[in-house]
GUTOR-375386 format. One line per field, with one value per atom (N, C-alpha, C): residue number from 1; residue in three letters; z negated, y, x negated. Coordinates in steps of 0.05 Angstrom, whole numbers, plus 5000, padded with zeros to 4 digits. Each point is the difference from the previous one (the first is absolute). Layout:
N
nr: [NUM; ...]
rest: [Ala; ...]
pz: [Z; ...]
py: [Y; ...]
px: [X; ...]
! end
This chain:
91
nr: [1; 1; 1; 2; 2; 2; 3; 3; 3; 4; 4; 4; 5; 5; 5; 6; 6; 6; 7; 7; 7; 8; 8; 8; 9; 9; 9; 10; 10; 10; 11; 11; 11; 12; 12; 12; 13; 13; 13; 14; 14; 14; 15; 15; 15; 16; 16; 16; 17; 17; 17; 18; 18; 18; 19; 19; 19; 20; 20; 20; 21; 21; 21; 22; 22; 22; 23; 23; 23; 24; 24; 24; 25; 25; 25; 26; 26; 26; 27; 27; 27; 28; 28; 28; 29; 29; 29; 30; 30; 30; 31; 31; 31; 32; 32; 32; 33; 33; 33; 34; 34; 34; 35; 35; 35; 36; 36; 36; 37; 37; 37; 38; 38; 38; 39; 39; 39; 40; 40; 40; 41; 41; 41; 42; 42; 42; 43; 43; 43; 44; 44; 44; 45; 45; 45; 46; 46; 46; 47; 47; 47; 48; 48; 48; 49; 49; 49; 50; 50; 50; 51; 51; 51; 52; 52; 52; 53; 53; 53; 54; 54; 54; 55; 55; 55; 56; 56; 56; 57; 57; 57; 58; 58; 58; 59; 59; 59; 60; 60; 60; 61; 61; 61; 62; 62; 62; 63; 63; 63; 64; 64; 64; 65; 65; 65; 66; 66; 66; 67; 67; 67; 68; 68; 68; 69; 69; 69; 70; 70; 70; 71; 71; 71; 72; 72; 72; 73; 73; 73; 74; 74; 74; 75; 75; 75; 76; 76; 76; 77; 77; 77; 78; 78; 78; 79; 79; 79; 80; 80; 80; 81; 81; 81; 82; 82; 82; 83; 83; 83; 84; 84; 84; 85; 85; 85; 86; 86; 86; 87; 87; 87; 88; 88; 88; 89; 89; 89; 90; 90; 90; 91; 91; 91]
rest: [Unk; Unk; Unk; Unk; Unk; Unk; Unk; Unk; Unk; Unk; Unk; Unk; Unk; Unk; Unk; Unk; Unk; Unk; Unk; Unk; Unk; Unk; Unk; Unk; Unk; Unk; Unk; Unk; Unk; Unk; Unk; Unk; Unk; Unk; Unk; Unk; Unk; Unk; Unk; Unk; Unk; Unk; Unk; Unk; Unk; Unk; Unk; Unk; Unk; Unk; Unk; Unk; Unk; Unk; Unk; Unk; Unk; Unk; Unk; Unk; Unk; Unk; Unk; Unk; Unk; Unk; Unk; Unk; Unk; Unk; Unk; Unk; Unk; Unk; Unk; Unk; Unk; Unk; Unk; Unk; Unk; Unk; Unk; Unk; Unk; Unk; Unk; Unk; Unk; Unk; Unk; Unk; Unk; Unk; Unk; Unk; Unk; Unk; Unk; Unk; Unk; Unk; Unk; Unk; Unk; Unk; Unk; Unk; Unk; Unk; Unk; Unk; Unk; Unk; Unk; Unk; Unk; Unk; Unk; Unk; Unk; Unk; Unk; Unk; Unk; Unk; Unk; Unk; Unk; Unk; Unk; Unk; Unk; Unk; Unk; Unk; Unk; Unk; Unk; Unk; Unk; Unk; Unk; Unk; Unk; Unk; Unk; Unk; Unk; Unk; Unk; Unk; Unk; Unk; Unk; Unk; Unk; Unk; Unk; Unk; Unk; Unk; Unk; Unk; Unk; Unk; Unk; Unk; Unk; Unk; Unk; Unk; Unk; Unk; Unk; Unk; Unk; Unk; Unk; Unk; Unk; Unk; Unk; Unk; Unk; Unk; Unk; Unk; Unk; Unk; Unk; Unk; Unk; Unk; Unk; Unk; Unk; Unk; Unk; Unk; Unk; Unk; Unk; Unk; Unk; Unk; Unk; Unk; Unk; Unk; Unk; Unk; Unk; Unk; Unk; Unk; Unk; Unk; Unk; Unk; Unk; Unk; Unk; Unk; Unk; Unk; Unk; Unk; Unk; Unk; Unk; Unk; Unk; Unk; Unk; Unk; Unk; Unk; Unk; Unk; Unk; Unk; Unk; Unk; Unk; Unk; Unk; Unk; Unk; Unk; Unk; Unk; Unk; Unk; Unk; Unk; Unk; Unk; Unk; Unk; Unk; Unk; Unk; Unk; Unk; Unk; Unk; Unk; Unk; Unk; Unk; Unk; Unk]
pz: [8116; 5021; 5003; 5028; 5010; 5007; 4993; 5004; 5023; 5013; 5023; 5022; 5010; 5025; 4994; 4973; 4996; 4998; 4984; 4999; 5028; 5017; 5024; 5017; 4999; 5011; 4990; 4977; 4990; 5009; 5001; 5013; 5028; 5016; 5027; 5004; 4985; 5002; 4993; 4977; 4992; 5020; 5012; 5022; 5021; 5008; 5026; 4997; 4976; 4993; 5001; 4992; 5000; 5026; 5019; 5029; 5013; 4993; 5013; 4994; 4969; 4993; 5014; 5003; 5015; 5028; 5010; 5030; 5002; 4981; 5000; 4997; 4982; 4996; 5027; 5014; 5022; 5022; 5002; 5021; 4996; 4971; 4993; 4981; 5001; 4985; 5008; 4979; 5005; 5013; 4993; 5013; 5008; 5015; 5013; 4977; 4980; 4979; 4984; 4997; 4990; 5021; 5024; 5018; 5001; 4997; 4998; 4974; 4978; 4976; 4999; 5013; 5003; 5017; 5022; 5020; 4981; 4985; 4983; 4982; 4988; 4980; 5012; 5025; 5014; 5008; 5006; 5004; 4975; 4979; 4974; 4992; 5004; 4997; 5014; 5028; 5020; 4988; 4995; 4986; 4974; 4985; 4973; 5012; 5018; 5007; 5015; 5012; 5014; 4981; 4981; 4978; 4983; 4995; 4983; 5017; 5027; 5017; 5001; 5002; 4995; 4976; 4978; 4976; 4999; 5013; 5000; 5017; 5023; 5021; 4996; 4978; 4998; 5025; 5011; 5027; 4997; 5006; 4991; 5031; 5020; 5024; 4997; 4980; 4999; 4985; 4986; 4986; 5021; 5022; 5018; 5014; 5007; 5011; 4983; 4976; 4981; 4999; 5002; 5003; 5027; 5022; 5023; 5000; 4988; 4998; 4982; 4979; 4983; 5015; 5013; 5016; 5022; 5009; 5023; 4988; 4978; 4984; 4992; 4991; 4991; 5024; 5022; 5024; 5012; 5000; 5012; 4985; 4972; 4983; 5003; 4998; 5002; 5030; 5020; 5028; 5000; 4991; 5001; 4979; 4977; 4981; 5018; 5008; 5017; 5024; 5012; 5020; 4996; 4977; 4990; 4990; 4988; 4988; 5022; 5020; 5014; 5031; 5008; 5025; 5018; 4994; 5013; 4981; 5012; 4986; 4999; 5025; 5004; 5005; 4989; 5002; 5032]
py: [1456; 4977; 5004; 5002; 5006; 4974; 4998; 4974; 5005; 5023; 5007; 4983; 4994; 4978; 4975; 4991; 4974; 4998; 5018; 5002; 5002; 5016; 5006; 4976; 4982; 4977; 4978; 5000; 4980; 5009; 5024; 5008; 4994; 5006; 4991; 4970; 4983; 4972; 4992; 5013; 4995; 5008; 5022; 5011; 4984; 4990; 4983; 4972; 4990; 4970; 5010; 5021; 5007; 5005; 5010; 5003; 4974; 4982; 4973; 4984; 5004; 4986; 5012; 5025; 5017; 4987; 5002; 4988; 4973; 4983; 4972; 4999; 5022; 4998; 5015; 5017; 5013; 4980; 4980; 4980; 4977; 4993; 4976; 5007; 5023; 5009; 4983; 4994; 4981; 5017; 5028; 5016; 5028; 5012; 5026; 5021; 5001; 5018; 4995; 4974; 4995; 5013; 4995; 5009; 5029; 5012; 5031; 5011; 4987; 5009; 4994; 4978; 4992; 5026; 5004; 5026; 5024; 5004; 5023; 5000; 4980; 4995; 5001; 4991; 4998; 5029; 5018; 5030; 5012; 4991; 5013; 4991; 4976; 4991; 5010; 5004; 5015; 5027; 5014; 5026; 5003; 4979; 4999; 4994; 4979; 4996; 5024; 5017; 5024; 5022; 5000; 5019; 4992; 4972; 4993; 5001; 4994; 5002; 5033; 5017; 5030; 5008; 4985; 5007; 4991; 4974; 4985; 5016; 5011; 5012; 5027; 5013; 5029; 5016; 4990; 5012; 5009; 5028; 5009; 4993; 4998; 4992; 4973; 4980; 4979; 5000; 5022; 5006; 5011; 5011; 5011; 4972; 4984; 4976; 4983; 4997; 4988; 5015; 5023; 5014; 4994; 4998; 4990; 4970; 4985; 4974; 4998; 5017; 4994; 5010; 5024; 5011; 4981; 4987; 4978; 4977; 4991; 4982; 5004; 5024; 5006; 5003; 5013; 5003; 4968; 4986; 4973; 4981; 5004; 4986; 5010; 5024; 5010; 4995; 4996; 4996; 4970; 4984; 4971; 4992; 5012; 4995; 5011; 5018; 5011; 4982; 4990; 4986; 4970; 4988; 4978; 4997; 5026; 5005; 5005; 5017; 5012; 4987; 4992; 4989; 5023; 5024; 5021; 5022; 5014; 5019; 5026; 5008; 5029; 4993; 5018; 4998; 5015]
px: [2450; 5007; 5030; 5009; 5024; 5017; 5024; 5018; 5018; 5000; 5018; 4998; 4975; 5000; 5008; 4993; 5011; 5029; 5012; 5032; 5011; 4990; 5013; 4995; 4978; 4996; 5020; 5006; 5018; 5031; 5004; 5027; 5003; 4976; 5002; 5009; 4983; 5005; 5031; 5010; 5023; 5024; 4998; 5016; 5000; 4975; 4995; 5017; 4994; 5018; 5030; 5008; 5030; 5009; 4984; 5006; 5003; 4981; 5001; 5024; 5008; 5026; 5024; 4999; 5025; 5003; 4974; 4999; 5012; 4996; 5008; 5030; 5010; 5028; 5016; 4984; 5011; 5001; 4985; 4997; 5022; 5000; 5016; 5022; 5012; 5019; 5027; 5018; 5023; 5021; 5001; 5019; 4987; 5019; 4991; 4996; 5016; 4995; 4970; 4994; 4974; 4975; 5007; 4978; 5000; 5020; 5005; 4984; 5006; 4984; 4971; 4995; 4968; 4986; 5015; 4989; 4996; 5019; 5000; 4980; 4996; 4979; 4974; 4997; 4975; 4991; 5021; 4994; 4988; 5012; 4993; 4973; 4994; 4972; 4978; 5010; 4979; 4993; 5023; 4997; 4981; 5005; 4981; 4974; 4996; 4973; 4983; 5013; 4991; 4990; 5018; 4994; 4976; 4996; 4978; 4974; 5004; 4977; 4991; 5023; 4989; 4986; 5006; 4987; 4974; 4997; 4974; 4981; 5010; 4981; 5000; 5016; 4998; 5008; 5022; 5007; 5030; 5002; 5029; 5015; 4992; 5014; 5017; 4990; 5013; 5028; 5002; 5023; 5022; 4993; 5016; 5010; 4983; 5008; 5017; 4998; 5019; 5026; 5002; 5026; 5015; 4984; 5014; 5008; 4987; 5006; 5028; 5001; 5022; 5026; 4997; 5020; 5012; 4979; 5008; 5014; 4992; 5012; 5028; 5004; 5027; 5019; 4993; 5017; 5004; 4980; 5005; 5019; 4995; 5016; 5030; 5006; 5028; 5012; 4981; 5014; 5005; 4985; 5003; 5022; 5006; 5022; 5026; 5000; 5023; 5005; 4981; 5004; 5014; 4987; 5012; 5028; 5007; 5028; 5020; 4994; 5022; 4994; 4976; 4995; 4989; 5000; 4986; 4986; 4981; 4986; 5012; 5007; 5010; 5029; 5017; 5028; 5009]
! end
């Protein structure tokens, strides 16, 4: 008997709950820094969820999608952090 589907199901539920909590922090964050960190954590959770779904469905194309989401998350976090500190993204 294999326990992998059950473990992946538990992981998906935990990541979904984490994403909901990050979404609440993103909407009701007291400061802009909290909202930026919530957005970055939301991108990380989305990447993890896509990887787990790729393992569950045995699909290699999901890993490419996870890589794209991770790159988009990094670039958007860096751009927003620069915008909030200096007021512009490009010099």
